TIROKE-809198 format. One record per residue (C-alpha): residue in one letter; y, x, z. Coordinates in steps of 0.02 Angstrom, whole numbers, plus 50000, padded with zeros to 5 digits. Layout:
aYXZ;...
This chain:
m588394698658071;a586874707658120;t586164724658055;d584374719058027;g583664704857939;r583804691758084;s585654687558082;y586364670558113;s588104662558101;g589434660658237;g588464668758379;a587104654358379;r585814666058458;k586794667558609;r586784650058647;l585214645558608;k583674642258747;v582164651358677;l580604643158752;d578884639258683;l577964624758759;t576294626458663;a575164632458804;d573274633058830;r573294620958966;p574064603058984;g575844603559021;d576044623059029;v577654631558975;s577804650058927;l578884660558818;k578804661158636;p578744679858578;g580474685258526;g581304676958659;l582624683958783;s581254687158941;g579854677659014;l579794665359147;a579384677959275;r581184684559253;e582044683259424;r583654678759337;l583894668559178;d585414672359068;w586514658959103;q588384659859086;a589414662159226;q589284646859341;q591124642959342;d591074642059149;q589634627259160;r590234608859155;s589644598359295;g588364585159261;i587254594559150;l585454595659160;r584644612159220;e582814607059242;i581534592659215;d579804591759306;l578584577859237;t576994573959340;n575804561359261;f577214553959158;m576604545459010;n575514559358921;h576054574759016;a574934581259171;s576254592759221;l577784597659124;h579194610759176;l580714613259069;v582254625059102;l583644619258993;q585084630258937;s586924623458958;r587194621358771;i585864618358643;n584014614358678;l582814611358529;i581194600858579;s579964601058435;g578064596558433;r576784586458340;n576844567858335;g576124560858500;a576434577958585;g577714569858717;k579364575258647;s580144557558673;s579404556958846;v580634569258891;l582194557858851;q581244543458945;a580984552959098;i582984556859091;v583404538459083;l582154534659222;g582474548059328;l584374545659323;g584074529159410;a583984516959225;q582804502459230;a581274502459114;k582084490458981;d583454503558947;t582234515558884;k581894503558732;r580054506258753;s579354495458889;s580014483759032;h578684487459146;l578774504059240;a576874506059262;s576674507559082;f577444525559106;i576104531159218;r574754542959143;n573084534659116;d571874535759270;c573354540559367;t574144529659523;k575804537559515;a576994546359407;e578464559359472;i580044562859393;r581174577559448;i582824581559360;r584034595659433;m585824591959379;w587264605759400;n588674601359525;g589794616559514;g591524618659468;l593064608959513;n592374592959454;a590894593059577;y590294576359659;r590184578159849;p589844596259849;e589904598560031;v588394586360035;y587444592259883;g588024609759851;q587974616359668;t586484606159612;i585854588259637;l583954584659628;f583514566359571;e581774562459618;r580974546259558;v579124540959602;i578404527159500;y576864517559570;r575444508759468;q574924496159604;s576544488559662;s577424491559486;g578894498259580;s579694514859618;t580604525659766;h582214534259729;i582624550559815;l584084561959801;k584084580459875;d585344594659895;h585314610459818;r584204617259962;g582854603859936;q583274593460089;v583304574460070;v585064565760073;h584644546960028;t583144537359982;g582704518859933;k584034507759881;v585444518859945;a584894533159842;d584824519959689;e586564515359723;e587124534659747;k586294538459581;r587344524859482;r588894533159582;i588384549959521;c588244544859348;e589744535259352;h590814551759413;f590184560859272;s590354547859148;i588514546859102;q588084529259019;l586144530359001;n586234515858893;n587494521358775;p586784528858609;i588044542058624;a587294549658783;i585494546258738;l584914540658561;q583204533658571;q581914536358441;e582034519458381;e583774518558368;a583934535558288;k582804530858152;v583764513558111;f585564523558143;f585034536458017;h584024526557883;n584134509657889;a585704504457972;d586794491557881;n588464485957922;k588124474258071;m586944488258148;l588404500658134;y589554488358212;d588264486658350;f588104505258376;f590004508358372;v590444494458495;r589064499658612;a589554519758593;t591414516358624;l591144504458765;l591904490758657;k590324479958699;a590574481258891;l592444476158857;q591834460958754;d590504456458886;m591874457259020;y593094446558923;q591664432858890;n591264433859084;a593144429959110;n593014416658995;s591464408359089;e592414409959249;l594014400859171;l592864387959106;a592144385559279;c593784385559361;d594174370659235;t592664361559291;t593014363859475;l594784357459447;t594184342459365;e593074337759502;k594194341359641;r595454327959560;q594164315159545;d593734317259734;l595524316959783;s595734299659680;k594184292259782;v594814298759941;g596464291259907;a595744273959869;e594784275060034;k596444280260131;n597404265860062;d596104252360112;l595994259360292;a597924259860300;e597934241960257;k596724236960397;c597664248760518;q599254239360473;r598414222860512;m597874229760682;k599534236060708;k600354218860697;v599084212360827;d599414225660938;c601314221460930;e600954203760992;i599824209861115;k601064222061181;q602404208461193;m601344196561309;e600954212261409;a602734217161422;q603164198561492;l601734200561613;r602344217461666;e604164211061700;e603374197261823;c602254209561903;l603674221161929;w604874208262022;g603344203662126;y603164221662177;a604924223062215;q605014208362327;s603414215662427;k604314232262446;a605854222762516;q604844214062645;e604084229762699;a605694238362723;a606294224562829;d604894225462952;i605124244962967;r606984241963003;e606754227863148;k605624239163242;t606844254463232;q608144244363303;k607234241263454;l606674258363483;e608574264463457;e609194252863592;k607874258163721;l608374276063678;k610184272763718;r609794264363894;e608854280663948;n610274291663873;a611454283463996;s610454286864146;l610294306164084;n612164306764070;e612374300764257;l611124313264323;l611894327864236;k613584324264301;s613034323764490;k611924340864447;d613684348064390;r614544345764542;l613054351964651;e613234368564543;d615074370164562;e614824370264752;k613434382864744;k614614394764635;i615944394564762;l614724400064897;e613874413064794;e615714419864733;s616204422164925;h614604431364964;k614874442164810;m616704447564865;s616084456665024;e614714465764940;a615984472464800;e617084479864932;i615604488465012;r615084495664844;a616844502164805;i617014512164967;t615194518664944;m615814524464769;e617394534364833;y616294543164970;q614954549264833;m616404554364724;a617254565864870;r615574572364906;e615254577764727;d616984586364717;n616574595364884;e614954601164819;n615914607264652;a617284616964745;q615834625164850;s614824630664713;k616414638664625;l616874647164789;e615084654964789;v615384661464607;a617184669564659;l616594678664803;v615284686364703;d616494690864568;l617654697564705;q616234708564776;t615904715464585;k617784719164571;e618054728464732;s616544740064693;a617494743364528;l619114747064612;a618254758964737;a617564769064584;l619154768064492;r620014776164653;d618744790464641;q619164792564465;e621044793364507;k620714807664624;t619764817264491;l621064814764351;s622404819664480;n621474837064509;d621364838964323;i623084835464278;r623784848764398;s622604862664324;k623024857764142;r624784859064178;t624714876664244;m623644882564089;h624904873863978;e626174884264040;k625334899664002;r624744895963831;n626344889463752;e626864908363716;q625324911963621;r625344894663526;d627164898863468;r626594915863385;e624974905863305;k626174894063230;k627364908363153;e625754915263070;a625224897363014;d626884894762931;q626824912562834;a625074908362777;l625524891562721;n626944898762604;r625864912362528;i624534898662488;e625804885662411;g626424901562296;e624654903962239;i624344884962208;k625854884562101;r625474898862004;k623644892161984;n624284873861923;r625344882761788;l623824891261716;i622774875861714;q624144865661619;e624134880461490;r622304879961477;g622474861761454;r623564861561317;t622524874161227;r620994862361267;d621904847361195;d622344857061025;l620634863260996;g620024845761036;k621094838460901;e620514851760777;i618774846660808;e619114827760798;d619884831960633;l618344841460575;s617254827560638;v618314814260534;e618094826560382;m616164828060406;n615904809560436;p616054803560257;k614984816760202;n613714812760324;a613794793760268;e613594799860085;i611984810160133;d611334794560237;q611684783460087;i610944796059967;l609394798860088;q609304779260090;q609324778159901;k608064793659894;q606814783760025;i607024767459906;l606604778359749;m605204786259841;e604384768959887;e604634762559709;l603754780559642;n602414777059764;k602214759759716;r602334764859530;k600964779659568;r599864766359642;t600054755359505;n599764769859391;a598274773959486;n597674756159456;v597924756259268;s596074757359241;n595854740859328;l595254728959194;k596844719959118;r597854723859257;f597274707359336;g597934710759506;f599864712259453;e599674694859365;f599184686959525;e600214695959645;d601224679959722;l599494671959737;i598644685759831;q600104686259947;d599874667459988;i598144669960005;n598424684760131;r599714674260226;c598534657860230;k597454654760387;d596464640060316;f595024652460258;k593424655960356;e593254672060256;k594624678860145;p594274675859966;i593994690659849;g594814691659680;p595264693659551;i593544702059525;g594414712959385;r595544719859509;h594034727159618;i593284734859463;k594054752559398;l593674761259244;v593024778659269;g592614793659162;k592834792558974;a593244773858991;a594914778759088;k595544788158943;d594744778958786;k595494763058747;n594254755858625;l592774759658760;a593824750258876;d593984736158775;l592084736058738;l591694733958936;e593124722558961;t592374711158815;e590744713758881;l591194707759055;g592364692559003;k594054690259032;g593774673359124;f592434682259230;l593554694559289;r594944681659319;g593754673059445;f593734672559632;l592404674659760;v592384662159913;a591004660660045;s591014642560078;w591484625860001;e592944623260123;d593644639960061;s593434635059883;k594464618859922;a595854628160015;l596004640859869;s595984627159745;a597504619659829;l598384638359810;f597884636959625;e598804620559612;r600514628659661;h600374643259554;f599494637259396;h600504622659327;r600244624559136;r598854636859098;r597174636559158;p596824641859335;p595514655759380;s593674649559415;i592974648759606;i591294654459633;i590424651259797;w589514667259845;k588734673359995;f589584688060062;r588374701960117;g589614715960150;q588524729460082;k587924734659900;d586074728859858;n584874741559801;i584714741159617;e583654756659582;h582124748259558;g582964737059408;k584194750459350;v583934757759185;q583684777259182;t585354784359100;n585944801259039;p587444809558968;e586954804558797;m586484787658844;p587554781458987;g587504764359054;m588884750959099;l588854756959294;d589254775759235;y590954768659178;l591324755659325;e591804760359489;f591844745759630;d592974745159780;h592014730359863;p590164728259884;d590194709559858;v591044712059699;f589714725059639;n588294712159692;y589024698159605;v589284707959444;v587564715259447;d586664699359479;y587604688159339;k588114702059218;r586524713459228;v587614727859197;e586234740159282;s585184735259139;t586424738558990;i586694754658902;v588144759658797;v587614769058643;d588144769658461;q587384758258330;v586264771258248;q585434776458424;a585354757758475;q584414754558319;k583264768958353;l582864763858529;f582704744958506;s581724745658341;q580034747258437;v579514741858594;k578894759358665;n580654767258625;v581554755358741;p582074763358897;k581374756559061;n582304741959115;a583494740558977;e583734723358929;s585334725558814;a586444737558733;i588284738058668;s589114749658543;p590834755658513;d590964745858369;f590664729358467;y588894726058416;r587584719558542;f585744723958531;i584324715358613;p582554725758615;a581144717658528;t579634710258615;k578834704758465;g579294709058294;n581024716358251;y582614718658379;a583974705858371;s585964709958362;y587554701058339;f589514704858333;m590544703058483;e592284696258453;r593644710658493;p595074707558594;r596904705558525;r597804722258507;g598654727058654;a597664715858770;i597154729358883;n598294743658969;c599854737158876;l600984744159019;t600384760959036;a601864769358922;d603174760159012;t602434764059175;q602454783659133;s604264782059081;d604714773659240;l603954787759347;a604894800259243;n606594791459261;l606124789359446;s605764808159470;t607444813059387;e608374801559491;l607504810259649;k607834826959591;e609804822959553;c609724815459742;d609004831959810;v610304842159720;i611764832259781;v610944831259952;k610884850359955;e612624852359895;l613334840860030;k612194849660163;s613114864860114;a614834859660140;l614264851360303;i613484868260358;a615204876660332;l616194864160429;s614794863060554;l615114883360578;k617004880760599;k616644866060717;k615554876860838;s616754891360842;l618154878760900;e616984870561014;a616604888261081;r618394891961117;r618754873561193;d617154877361310;d617864894161365;n619594885361403;i618674871661505;e617704884361589;t619244893361644;i620104877561701;h618594873161799;q618714890661880;l620494889161917;n620224870661988;k618874878662102;e620034892962162;l621404879262189;g620164867862287;n619724883662402;l621594886562442;k621884866962476;q620444868462607;d621244884962687;m622814875662694;t622004860462779;k621214870362909;i622894878762954;n623744861262972;l622224855663089;n622524871263194;r624374867063219;a624004849263247;n622644854663384;l624064867163462;e625304852663457;q624154839863543;g624514834063726;d623414830163878;n622744810963913;l623364811264084;p624534795764069;e623214785863987;m622094788364140;e623594780564244;e623904766064147;r622084761964160;l622144763964349;t623664752764344;n622674738264252;l621254739764373;r622384736064519;q623134721264438;e621614713264400;i620964715064578;k622554707264641;k622084691364524;t620374690564585;e620924690164772;a621994675964719;s620774665564648;v619584667264786;k620974659964901;e621274646064804;l619454641264801;k619334642264987;q620764629564999;r619914617564884;k618404619164988;t619314614365150;k620244599365067;s618464591964999;t617784593165173;l619204581865233;i619124570265102;e617174567165128;k617474563765331;k618734550865288;t617734540365161;k616204541065275;g617244532065405;l617774518665286;l616124515565249;d615484512865415;k616854500965459;q616394490065300;t614564488865356;e614954482965518;r616104469065453;m614684462965315;n613584462165474;e614634450465554;a614884438865390;s612964437265380;k612864427665544;c613794412665466;n612884395865391;l613164402765203;e611274403265175;s610784385865238;k612084378965138;l611484386164976;s609774380065012;d610124361965031;i611154363764872;n609774371864782;d608364357964850;e609584343264783;i609874352564618;g607824354064609;r607574334964634;q608874329364494;d608074342164377;a606444333664399;v607274315964365;i608064323664211;r606524329864151;k605684313364156;i607094305064064;q607024318663926;t605154316863905;a605364297363885;m606694300663759;n605714313963657;s604344300463644;i605574288163583;r606184299463454;a604474303963402;e604124286363360;l605864284163270;k605644298663161;p604204293163064;l604904274163061;n606474281262980;s605564290662854;s604434275062822;l605924265862807;l606874277862683;e605234277962570;a605084258462578;e607054256762535;a606734270062397;r605214260162324;y606154244162332;e607664251662237;t606554259162122;a605544243962086;k607114233662083;t607784246161959;q606274244861849;a606274226161858;r608124224661796;n607914237161660;q606274227961588;s606814211161622;k608324197861615;k607764188861775;d608664188161934;v607624196162075;s608074179762186;e606824170262066;p605014166962134;v603464173862061;d602064162462000;k600384172062023;a599294158961948;k600294158861783;l600254176661760;m598354176761784;a598164163261658;r599214173361540;q598244189761570;k596654180261532;e597344173461377;l597884191361318;a596124197361339;a595464183861236;t596624187061080;r596134205461090;k594314202461078;e594534190460932;l595524204060838;e594224216760867;s592784205060812;q593694203560642;l594074220560615;q592274225860682;m593014241060777;t594104245560897;p596004252160866;v595704269560925;e594184270060812;l595254263660660;a596684275160702;s595334290460711;k594464286460553;l596174283460459;e596814301460527;k594964309860467;i595264301660299;r597194307260295;n596574324760344;t595194325760212;f596564319360076;n597614333060124;t596324345160123;l595824340959959;a597604339859893;k597874358159968;q596184363659879;l596754355659712;k598404365259715;e597664381859765;v596284378059615;e597634375359505;m598684390459551;s597064401459518;y596724393259367;k598564397559312;k598364415159366;i596594417059275;k597224409459124;a598644422259120;m597594437159168;q596234431659028;e597804430558900;n598284448358983;r596524454558968;k596414447958787;n598054458058740;v597414473558820;y595794472858752;r596554470658582;s597624487358621;i596194496458677;r595174491658533;l596614496658406;s596964512758504;l595104516858515;i594784513758330;r596204524858289;s595654537658382;v593864538358331;q594454535658142;t595714551758154;l594264561658230;f593094554358107;i594244559057965;i594534576858017;h592654580158026;m592384572957860;k593754583157781;q592744599557840;h591424594157714;n592614589557565;l592474572357601;i593674557957660;g593044544457768;d593774527157819;l593264515557955;e593594495957947;l593004485758100;d592844467958060;n592804459558229;t592684441958150;n591084445458050;k590594459258178;t590384472958040;l590914491358021;n591254496257837;i591324514357803;k592024519157648;v591814538257573;s592804547657442;h592504565857378;l593904577757404;k594414585357224;g595754597357259;s597074588757348;e596734571557274;a595314559857340;g594064551457218;e593484532657212;a593024526057385;l591244522457401;p590314512257530;l588954520957622;s587524511357534;s588134520457374;l588074539057445;s586654549557412;g585434553457572;g586284568657626;e588144563457604;r587564547957707;s586724557957839;k588324568457851;t589414553957856;l588314546858002;v588414563658091;c590234564458086;l590504547258156;m589324552758296;i590304567658331;a591974558358318;s591134545758462;w590534561358559;e592314569058562;y593024551458614;m591844547958758;a591384566158816;p589704562858888;p589174580258987;f587454579958886;r586974573158711;c585204568158669;l584544564358486;d582774559358473;e581954561458303;w583644560958211;d582934569958052;v581254559458022;y581734551657859;l582804567557787;d582234578857654;e582174596857695;r583814600957608;s584794586957690;r583994591357859;s584484608557837;s586304604557808;i586334591457941;e585564603258077;e586854615658019;v588314605158049;l587624599658220;f587334617858281;e589184621958218;y590004608658300;a588874610758465;q589344630458467;s591074625258481;q591074613258618;d590654614958811;y589284602158815;q587504602258835;y586464596158687;i584524590758683;l583724587058513;i582104581358481;s581404583558308;p579544584358247;q580054598758132;g580394616358148;s582154623058138;t582674626757968;l584004640158044;k583114657458029;g582604665158190;a582984649358282;n581924648958440;i581404630458498;i580484621858622;e578764616858565;i577824603958650;g575934605658601;k574704592758619;s573034598158678;h571504591458767;g571724579358896;q573634578758886;
């Protein structure tokens, strides 16, 4: 409810786009006085981007399209009213939407030729439509971004067009046919049916629907609007496919019967040919038997010839072998004589070699003995020099012993006196040591007693220390909780405490590593109320309402990839309630300079920014850009009326004002200012946890104080125990120090005692003369052993020399004997025997050569004989297996040739009768059989497909009936709900047989319904309301993102039009969809700003 004369119901003013398209030049667009601002304004007052539905239209640009030379429309996200005189080009906007989004010319219901949409005297027309692509239901946002630009250029010369798709930066993504297909996919994604009257109700269809629609027209409208028409078309197409399949099945059966008859005919001919072939095969078998026996006989004769030649060669080989054996025996006798002579010669040589070896061994032994003797002589010289040195040492030691014996006698008396004194000192030191040990034991017992008392005190102090530690830990936990609550209390000014509702989500965001830049949010968490707003709950409610709860729950991300990652986290945390919105925003990291656009405020006229504090620069930039908080002031209602009543009183840069009683004021541009009431939040919606937080803080503070008191008492008791413990430890330390001093003195006494004992040992120690005498004796014994070994080596040398002389004499005698033996005739005999053996070897080699040549001739003959016999056996076996005749029967070749000619004549006669060869006949029959099998398989497949299609068609019929029944019930339920809002009861009856839609309406009188009347019996206003309710019910069921109505009120009177317009506006305000309404008349709602398209010269 407004405070001036320009109020309207339900906040319609907030959702209307106020534009004036009546311009001085063709196609110009300007703001009408009284609107929100001009087109030069940098930012339009759009709602937050995250609340907009994907698929709505934002801008339309037309160039040389129909009667528009240039037209630019900026559409709101809710209601857009387009009005103007007849012929001004209102309906052209809808035609442009249909063609721009990719439909054909016939879908415009105006013309089937694209060239007819080009402005006169122009060669082409251009259409540009910008569609919103934000939110979670966006189409390929990584390609197009937040908006998709549809372009279509229509050419007059070719009567064709070019489709272009661009992203939000204006860069081309697709062109041509690819762009056309992509447009179709985009429309399917956003549920936009361009030929559906629910999405776009063209001018002629709207006139018929609201004025002349009968039951058949309503039926056609209903089935098209609810897509039942499309389902019917699909069902009819399926029926057509089923009939085509039936026809194909009949044709396949006919083809199969023809091929079967041809196959039978060929099979009969083939049977005849087989019979003839059988006779020919029998005759050929007889001829083959006779040929086989003839072949076997020829192989037998061949084997007999080879066997005879082989026998002759073997007899010759036996004769040569006998001669060779006689020669070998003679050679063996000569070899035996030769061996005897050689053995006698070898025996004399062996004796000489044995004597020579003995001589060499004796000589080697002599050389070894000589080398050992030389080593022993060297060792003997060394030992003799050592013996001389020892003898010198012996003389020295003897002199020393004599002098020491004299001195020893003199010092014995003095040593006895010193021993007595040392014994006395030792006795005295032992007594002192015993006394010190007794003192140490006493002090040790005292130390142990004090240690036990200290341990008892420590045991007594440990529980108190543990209790203190436990209380301190509890205090630490309470301090952390208190700090957390204090931080919580410090953040009480955060709007509606958004950070605590999303605590788990924020923790997951902080842990997630998929973000390129960490999201910012919730937005309200980074905004604090300061000043008066932090204490005044009503003012805090006002600021929270102005910003909006959905706005404050939103999150800012830097890229589309981050948006997808954040959406995945939302799915885990928000199952039953609506997740926060996600806004893609470019992070700048610093606050923008807003001084040029900020309203000048003072304590009496503060701005929204005076009550808000931002802890993040990008949140500040986003709130300033989309909520215009820098140009909104907070004043009371009287002050706002005074400031905004005249243009000159409006503060610089002030665009709106809000008052503590929840009114919004918009300054006047022409005429009066505007205001409307803002809905208050529910009680307790903001800062509801403040009281509980304060109570918790008080309780935590009390617990901390109690902990401090307990800790103080425990510390006092511990201090007393610590003092007692320190005194005991001091006494124990004194005892320990005394024990250490006594141990030190005891150690000194023991050292003195050790020194005395050492002195006594030195006195008692004797001389080392016996040791020196023992060493001398050992050296003398070693010299004797060395002299004995040298003597032995000299004896061995003499013996080796004698053996060498004796061996040399024996060797000389054997050599003389061998010289005498060489004078005999042994060599001449060996020479004669060798000559005879050589002659016999030559004869043997000749015989062996002859025998090798015979064997070489025999080897291939034997192989040939074996092969000939194998061939004969094979031929004989084959002949016996294939014939009953005996091998001894002769073969008549003339008879065989005559029978062969007879068989050839019989075959030619058969082939001439059949006019084809057997191979050709078999090949043709095989082809016919393959064709028959293929046709039978295809027929089976067609029959299976026919059964499947028939079953699918029956199932589709049932599904169609179910969908149709469910759809009618749903639409009827929605229709009844909207009719009841106007005290009417409506009923829809869909007759699919007669293709009619009967609507019956009755008036609601109290709780009872009146008589049901047909649509034709209603008044004009009631009829229009009923049709509008039908359209609204269809809208709710189909849910297209935008809805267009063209000249829906052309036949309505002023009263009915006003009533219907109010119904449409009230419904549109409660929905989150875009509405484009075209009417030649102005709005009946007071203060309603509309888009007017004026017709001027040249347009």
